C-alpha positions as CSV (number, residue, x, y, z in Angstrom):
1,M,15.5,37.8,-27.9
2,P,18.6,38.6,-26.2
3,R,17.0,37.4,-22.7
4,L,15.6,34.4,-24.2
5,F,19.4,33.2,-25.7
6,D,20.7,33.7,-21.9
7,A,17.6,32.0,-20.5
8,I,18.4,28.7,-23.1
9,R,22.3,29.2,-22.4
10,E,21.3,29.2,-18.6
11,Y,19.3,25.6,-19.2
12,L,22.1,24.0,-21.2
13,G,25.0,25.3,-18.9
14,T,23.2,24.0,-16.4
15,L,22.7,20.8,-17.9
16,K,25.6,20.3,-18.7
17,R,27.3,18.5,-16.1
18,S,24.3,17.0,-15.6
19,L,23.4,15.2,-18.6
20,A,27.1,14.3,-18.7
21,E,27.0,12.1,-15.6
22,S,23.7,11.0,-16.4
23,L,25.5,9.3,-20.2
24,F,27.9,7.7,-18.4
25,A,25.8,6.0,-16.0
26,L,23.3,4.9,-18.9
27,L,25.7,4.0,-20.3
28,I,27.3,1.9,-17.9
29,G,23.4,0.0,-16.8
30,L,23.1,-0.9,-20.8
31,L,26.9,-2.6,-21.1
32,I,25.3,-4.7,-16.9
33,G,22.4,-5.5,-18.4
34,A,24.1,-6.9,-21.7
35,G,26.3,-9.2,-19.9
36,L,22.8,-10.6,-18.2
37,M,21.1,-11.2,-21.9
38,L,24.5,-13.0,-22.4
39,A,24.3,-14.6,-19.2
40,F,21.0,-16.1,-20.7
41,G,22.2,-16.7,-23.9
42,Y,20.4,-13.9,-25.7
43,D,22.2,-11.0,-28.0
44,P,22.1,-7.7,-26.4
45,I,22.7,-6.2,-29.5
46,M,19.8,-7.4,-30.8
47,G,17.8,-7.0,-27.7
48,Y,18.5,-3.3,-27.5
49,I,17.2,-2.9,-30.8
50,S,14.3,-4.2,-30.2
51,M,14.3,-2.1,-27.4
52,L,14.4,1.1,-29.5
53,K,10.9,-0.4,-31.1
54,G,9.6,1.4,-27.8
55,F,10.5,5.0,-27.8
56,G,9.7,5.4,-31.4
57,I,12.5,5.9,-32.9
58,F,13.7,3.3,-34.7
59,T,12.3,4.6,-38.3
60,I,15.3,8.4,-39.2
61,E,11.3,9.9,-39.1
62,G,10.7,9.0,-35.6
63,F,14.5,10.4,-34.3
64,L,14.2,13.6,-36.0
65,A,10.4,14.3,-34.5
66,V,11.4,13.4,-31.2
67,L,14.8,16.2,-31.9
68,A,12.4,18.4,-32.7
69,I,9.8,17.9,-29.9
70,I,13.0,18.0,-27.8
71,A,13.8,20.9,-29.2
72,L,10.4,23.0,-28.8
73,G,10.1,21.8,-25.9
74,L,13.0,23.4,-24.5
75,L,12.8,26.4,-26.4
76,L,9.1,26.7,-24.8
77,A,10.5,26.4,-21.3
78,A,13.5,29.0,-22.1
79,F,11.3,31.3,-23.4
80,I,8.6,30.8,-20.2
81,G,11.4,30.7,-17.7
82,A,12.5,34.4,-19.2
83,Y,9.3,36.3,-19.7
84,W,7.2,34.5,-16.8
85,A,5.6,37.8,-15.2
86,K,5.1,39.3,-18.2
87,I,2.8,36.3,-20.0
88,P,0.1,36.5,-17.5
89,Q,0.0,40.7,-17.8
90,A,0.5,40.2,-21.7
91,L,-2.8,37.9,-21.5
92,A,-4.6,40.3,-18.6
93,R,-3.8,43.2,-21.0
94,L,-5.6,41.7,-24.1
95,W,-8.4,40.6,-21.9
96,R,-9.1,43.9,-21.7
97,K,-8.7,45.3,-25.2
98,K,-5.4,47.2,-23.8
99,I,-3.6,45.7,-27.7
100,S,-0.3,46.6,-27.4
101,G,3.0,44.8,-29.8
102,R,4.4,43.8,-26.8
103,S,1.8,41.8,-25.4
104,I,0.7,40.3,-29.1
105,S,3.7,38.9,-29.4
106,L,4.3,37.1,-26.3
107,V,1.5,35.1,-26.4
108,A,1.9,34.6,-30.2
109,I,5.6,33.6,-29.4
110,V,3.9,31.1,-27.2
111,V,0.9,29.9,-29.6
112,F,3.3,29.8,-31.9
113,I,5.7,27.5,-30.0
114,L,2.6,24.9,-29.0
115,F,1.3,25.1,-32.2
116,L,4.2,23.6,-33.8
117,I,4.2,21.3,-31.5
118,S,0.7,19.8,-31.6
119,R,1.7,19.4,-36.0
120,M,4.7,17.6,-34.9
121,L,2.5,15.0,-32.5
122,E,0.1,14.6,-35.6
123,F,2.3,14.8,-38.3
124,L,3.9,11.7,-36.4
125,D,2.8,8.3,-37.9
126,N,5.0,6.2,-35.7
127,V,2.4,4.0,-33.4
128,E,4.9,3.6,-31.0
129,L,6.2,7.0,-30.2
130,M,2.2,7.5,-28.9
131,E,2.7,5.1,-27.3
132,M,5.6,5.7,-25.2
133,L,4.5,9.4,-25.1
134,A,1.6,7.9,-23.5
135,Y,2.7,6.1,-21.5
136,S,5.3,8.8,-19.9
137,V,2.1,11.3,-18.8
138,P,1.1,10.5,-15.4
139,L,5.7,9.1,-14.7
140,M,5.9,12.8,-14.9
141,L,3.7,14.2,-12.8
142,T,4.4,11.0,-10.2
143,A,8.0,12.8,-10.5
144,I,6.7,16.1,-9.6
145,T,5.1,14.5,-6.2
146,F,8.5,13.3,-4.7
147,A,10.6,16.1,-6.2
148,V,8.1,19.3,-4.6
149,G,8.2,17.2,-1.7
150,M,12.3,16.4,-1.3
151,R,12.7,19.6,-2.6
152,A,10.7,20.8,1.3
153,G,13.0,17.9,2.6
154,I,9.8,15.5,2.8
155,F,10.3,12.3,2.2
156,N,6.9,11.4,-0.1
157,I,5.9,8.1,-1.0
158,G,1.9,8.6,-1.1
159,A,1.8,9.1,-4.8
160,E,0.9,6.0,-5.5
161,G,-2.2,6.5,-3.1
162,Q,-3.0,10.0,-4.6
163,V,-3.2,8.6,-7.7
164,Y,-5.4,6.0,-6.4
165,M,-8.0,8.5,-6.0
166,G,-7.6,11.0,-8.5
167,A,-8.4,8.6,-10.4
168,V,-12.0,7.1,-9.6
169,A,-12.7,10.6,-8.7
170,A,-12.9,11.3,-12.1
171,A,-14.0,8.5,-13.0
172,W,-16.6,9.1,-10.7
173,I,-17.3,13.1,-12.3
174,G,-16.5,11.6,-15.9
175,G,-19.4,8.5,-16.1
176,H,-21.8,9.5,-13.7
177,F,-22.3,13.3,-14.6
178,A,-24.1,14.5,-17.7
179,L,-21.7,18.3,-18.6
180,P,-21.6,20.4,-21.3
181,T,-18.6,19.5,-23.6
182,G,-15.4,21.4,-22.4
183,L,-16.5,21.7,-19.1
184,H,-17.6,18.1,-18.3
185,L,-13.2,17.3,-18.9
186,L,-12.6,20.3,-16.7
187,A,-14.0,19.3,-14.1
188,A,-13.1,15.4,-14.2
189,T,-9.4,17.3,-14.6
190,A,-9.7,19.6,-11.2
191,F,-12.5,17.4,-9.5
192,A,-9.2,14.5,-10.1
193,M,-6.4,17.3,-8.6
194,L,-8.8,18.0,-5.7
195,I,-9.4,14.6,-4.4
196,G,-5.0,14.1,-5.2
197,A,-4.4,17.3,-2.8
198,A,-7.2,16.6,-0.3
199,W,-5.3,12.5,0.0
200,A,-2.4,15.0,0.9
201,L,-3.3,16.4,3.7
202,L,-4.0,13.8,5.6
203,P,0.2,13.0,6.0
204,A,0.5,16.8,5.8
205,I,-1.5,17.8,8.7
206,L,0.0,14.7,10.8
207,K,3.8,15.7,10.2
208,I,2.5,20.1,11.0
209,R,0.4,19.1,14.0
210,A,1.5,15.4,15.4
211,G,5.6,15.2,14.3
212,V,4.4,12.6,12.2
213,H,6.9,11.1,9.8
214,E,5.5,11.9,6.4
215,V,6.8,7.8,5.3
216,I,5.1,6.1,7.8
217,S,1.4,8.4,7.0
218,T,1.7,8.2,3.4
219,I,2.6,4.1,3.4
220,M,-0.4,3.7,5.5
221,L,-2.5,6.1,3.7
222,N,-1.3,3.7,-0.1
223,W,-2.8,0.7,1.6
224,V,-6.2,2.7,2.5
225,A,-5.7,3.8,-0.9
226,F,-5.6,0.3,-2.3
227,F,-8.3,-1.5,-0.6
228,H,-10.6,2.3,-0.3
229,V,-11.0,2.9,-4.0
230,P,-11.8,-0.5,-5.4
231,Y,-14.7,-1.1,-2.8
232,L,-15.8,2.0,-4.1
233,I,-15.7,0.6,-8.0
234,I,-17.7,-2.1,-7.0
235,N,-20.8,-0.7,-4.7
236,R,-20.3,2.7,-5.6
237,F,-19.1,2.9,-9.7
238,A,-19.3,0.6,-11.0
239,G,-20.9,0.3,-14.8
240,V,-22.4,-2.7,-17.4
241,H,-19.1,-5.0,-16.0
242,A,-19.4,-5.3,-12.1
243,E,-15.5,-4.6,-11.3
244,R,-15.4,-1.7,-13.4
245,T,-16.8,1.9,-13.1
246,A,-18.6,3.3,-16.2
247,T,-17.8,3.4,-19.1
248,I,-16.6,7.8,-18.8
249,L,-18.8,9.9,-21.4
250,P,-17.8,11.4,-24.5
251,T,-18.1,14.9,-22.8
252,A,-15.1,14.0,-20.6
253,R,-13.1,12.5,-22.7
254,Y,-9.5,14.0,-23.9
255,P,-9.2,13.9,-27.7
256,I,-6.8,11.6,-29.0
257,L,-4.1,12.2,-30.9
258,G,-2.6,9.0,-32.2
259,A,-2.3,5.3,-30.9
260,S,-3.8,5.6,-27.1
261,L,-2.0,9.1,-26.9
262,T,-4.6,11.9,-26.3
263,A,-4.1,15.6,-24.8
264,V,-4.0,15.5,-21.9
265,I,-0.1,15.6,-22.4
266,F,0.2,19.1,-23.1
267,V,-1.6,19.7,-19.9
268,A,1.1,17.3,-17.9
269,L,3.2,19.4,-19.5
270,A,2.3,22.6,-18.6
271,A,1.8,21.2,-15.4
272,C,6.0,20.6,-15.3
273,V,6.2,24.0,-16.5
274,V,4.0,25.5,-13.8
275,V,5.9,24.1,-11.1
276,Y,9.7,24.5,-12.4
277,I,8.1,28.5,-12.1
278,L,6.8,28.3,-9.2
279,L,9.5,26.8,-7.5
280,W,12.3,28.7,-9.1
281,R,10.3,32.1,-10.0
282,T,8.2,32.9,-7.4
283,R,8.6,33.8,-3.7
284,A,6.6,30.8,-2.5
285,G,9.2,28.7,-4.1
286,Y,12.1,30.2,-2.6
287,E,11.1,29.5,0.3
288,L,10.2,25.9,0.2
289,R,13.0,25.0,-1.9
290,L,15.1,27.1,1.2
291,V,13.2,25.2,3.8
292,G,14.0,21.7,2.0
293,D,17.7,22.9,1.9
294,N,18.8,24.7,5.6
295,P,16.2,24.3,7.7
296,D,17.1,26.7,10.4
297,A,17.6,28.8,7.9
298,A,15.0,29.3,6.8
299,R,14.0,29.1,10.3
300,Y,16.3,32.2,11.0
301,A,15.1,34.6,8.4
302,G,11.3,34.3,9.9
303,I,9.9,31.5,6.5
304,N,7.5,29.9,8.1
305,I,7.9,25.9,7.8
306,R,4.5,24.6,8.2
307,R,3.5,26.0,5.2
308,A,6.0,25.5,2.8
309,I,5.8,21.8,4.0
310,L,2.3,22.2,3.6
311,I,2.3,23.7,0.0
312,S,4.3,20.6,-0.8
313,F,2.3,17.7,0.1
314,I,-0.9,20.4,-1.9
315,I,0.8,20.7,-4.9
316,G,2.3,16.9,-4.9
317,G,-1.0,16.1,-4.3
318,M,-2.6,18.0,-7.0
319,A,0.2,16.6,-9.7
320,A,-1.1,12.7,-8.6
321,G,-4.5,13.3,-8.7
322,L,-3.9,14.3,-12.4
323,A,-2.6,11.1,-13.1
324,G,-4.9,9.0,-12.0
325,A,-7.0,10.9,-13.6
326,S,-4.5,11.2,-17.0
327,Q,-5.5,7.0,-16.8
328,V,-9.7,7.2,-17.2
329,I,-10.2,10.4,-18.6
330,G,-7.1,10.9,-20.8
331,R,-5.8,7.3,-22.0
332,P,-8.4,4.6,-23.8
333,L,-7.6,2.2,-21.8
334,L,-10.1,-0.4,-21.2
335,G,-13.0,0.9,-22.6
336,W,-12.4,4.3,-21.1
337,T,-13.3,2.5,-17.3
338,L,-11.0,2.5,-14.0
339,P,-10.5,-1.3,-13.3
340,A,-11.1,-2.7,-9.6
341,T,-8.0,-4.3,-10.0
342,L,-6.0,-1.5,-10.9
343,G,-4.0,-2.4,-13.1
344,T,-4.3,0.6,-15.4
345,V,-3.1,3.0,-12.5
346,F,-0.7,0.8,-10.2
347,G,2.8,1.2,-9.2
348,L,2.8,4.7,-11.5
349,G,3.5,6.1,-7.5
350,F,6.3,4.7,-6.9
351,S,7.8,4.7,-10.4
352,G,7.4,8.4,-10.3
353,I,10.0,8.0,-7.0
354,G,13.0,6.8,-9.6
355,I,12.3,9.1,-12.1
356,A,12.3,11.5,-9.7
357,V,15.6,11.0,-8.9
358,I,16.8,9.9,-12.0
359,G,15.2,14.2,-13.0
360,R,17.5,15.4,-9.8
361,N,14.1,16.2,-8.6
362,H,13.4,18.9,-10.9
363,P,10.0,18.8,-13.0
364,I,11.7,19.6,-16.4
365,G,14.3,16.7,-15.5
366,G,11.5,14.8,-14.4
367,I,10.4,14.7,-18.2
368,F,12.9,13.7,-19.6
369,A,13.8,10.5,-17.4
370,A,10.0,10.0,-17.7
371,L,10.6,9.4,-22.1
372,L,13.1,6.8,-21.2
373,F,11.2,5.0,-18.7
374,A,8.1,5.2,-21.1
375,G,10.3,4.5,-23.8
376,M,11.6,1.0,-21.7
377,L,8.3,0.1,-20.8
378,N,6.9,-0.1,-24.0
379,G,9.9,-2.0,-25.5
380,A,9.8,-4.8,-22.5
381,K,6.9,-6.0,-25.2
382,F,9.2,-5.9,-28.9
383,M,12.2,-7.4,-26.3
384,E,9.8,-10.5,-25.7
385,Y,8.1,-10.8,-28.7
386,D,11.2,-11.0,-31.1
387,W,14.0,-12.1,-29.5
388,G,12.2,-14.7,-26.7
389,I,13.5,-12.6,-24.0
390,S,11.8,-13.5,-20.4
391,S,9.5,-10.7,-18.9
392,E,11.4,-11.4,-16.1
393,L,14.8,-10.5,-17.5
394,V,13.7,-7.8,-19.2
395,V,12.2,-6.3,-15.8
396,A,15.9,-7.5,-14.4
397,I,17.5,-5.4,-17.1
398,Q,15.1,-2.5,-16.6
399,G,15.6,-2.5,-13.5
400,V,19.5,-2.3,-13.3
401,I,19.2,1.0,-15.9
402,I,16.6,2.6,-13.5
403,I,19.9,2.0,-10.4
404,A,22.7,3.4,-12.6
405,L,20.8,6.5,-13.5
406,A,19.8,6.5,-10.5
407,I,23.3,7.3,-8.2
408,P,24.6,9.9,-9.5
409,A,21.4,11.5,-8.3
410,L,22.1,9.4,-5.1
411,L,25.1,10.6,-4.6
412,A,24.9,14.4,-4.9
413,M,21.7,14.3,-2.9
414,S,23.9,12.8,-0.3
415,R,26.6,14.7,-0.5
416,R,23.3,17.5,0.1
417,G,22.5,15.5,3.4
418,V,25.8,15.5,4.4
419,R,26.7,19.5,3.7
420,R,23.1,20.1,5.3
421,L,24.1,18.5,8.5
422,K,27.9,20.3,9.2
423,I,25.5,23.6,8.3
424,R,23.2,22.6,11.3
425,R,26.0,21.1,14.0
426,G,27.7,24.6,12.8
427,P,32.1,24.4,13.3
428,R,34.0,23.0,15.9
C-alpha cells in the first residue's frame, strides 16, 4: 500500500503544474467566449449554464458521480502504474492454479475498482452524462494516435482515415458474419484494430523506406479512405438501405449501459492505460520517447529508430481503428449501421489532434481532455435549444476554448523543440 500512495503522490505532483496552467487557460477561453456571446446579444452566464447540461453535472448527483469516477480512475491508473509488472504475473499464477495471497489480492483490487466504476455508471440515471461519456470514447482513442506519434517525433495526422477503415472493417465483420456471442464481438473489434494498423503501416513504410514526410502521406491516405469507404459501403456492404451498411448483428454489439453509452468505454479506458504502461513502463516505450526527444542520442545509444517509428504508427493505427469500431459496434447510431456519408465518424481523427495537445500528448491526459471536449459537444445543443444561440457561434466558442487550452501545451512543445534543436547543434 505505501507504494500505491507514493504512485498517487507522483501522479498528482506531475499533474499539479500542467493542471494549473490548463485551468488558467480555460478561464481565459471562457472569458473570450463570453465576450463573443455578449457581442451578439446573448447572456453568457445562461449560455454556459446550458452548456453544463451537456456534462451531466448540472445536478448534485451527476457532479458527485463524475468526481467518484475520476477518483476511481486515478486510483486504478496509479495502482496499475505501481504494480504493472506484477499483475500479469499474478494472473499467470492463478491460471496455473498456484494460488497465493499476494496474487489474489493484486487481481482482486483491480477487479474491485473496475466493479465500482461499472456500478457507478449503472447507478447514474443521467442521460446527458451518459451521452457525454459516449462522445468521449472515440476522442480519447484518436488522441492516442497523435500523442504516440508526437512522443516518437512523428506528426501523425492520419487518424481520420484510419478511423474510417476501422469503422467499415467492424461493420463488415459485425454485419456479415454469424459467430457466437463474445467471439463475434471480439473478432469485429480485433479486425477493426488490425485494419487501422494496416492503414497506418502505409505512411510508416513510406517514411522509413523512402523518407516521405508523414504529413503528406497521411493527408493523402485520409482522402483515399474518405472516398474508398463510401464505395465499399454502397457497392459491397450495403444492407436494407442502399447507403448504409448491413445492421450489426446483436452478437457483435457492445452491451448498452444507458442512453447511447455501451461497454466499449471500458475497452477505450483500458487502451489508454495500456498505452501509458507501454510508453512509460517498458523498454520499447522508453526507446520510442527517446527517439522523439533526441534522435541523435537515441542513434548513439544503438536504438533502432526505424523500429520506434514503426511501433508508433502501429499503436496509433490500432487506437484509431478501435475508435472507428466504437461508433459502429459500440454505439447504437442509425440503427447500428455505418452511413456512406460517414457522418457518425467524420472529424473524429482531426478532433483527436486538439485533444492530444490539450492532454499534453499523454494517454491519461487525453482522457480528461476528451471528457471536456465531449461535454462541450453534447452541451452545444442546449445552448441552441434553450437560448437560441446559433450553432455557428457555439462552434466558434468551442474553438476559442480549445485554442486557449492548447496554447500552454503548444508553448511547452515549442520549448522542447528549441531545446532539442540546440542539443543537435551542440555548443558553439
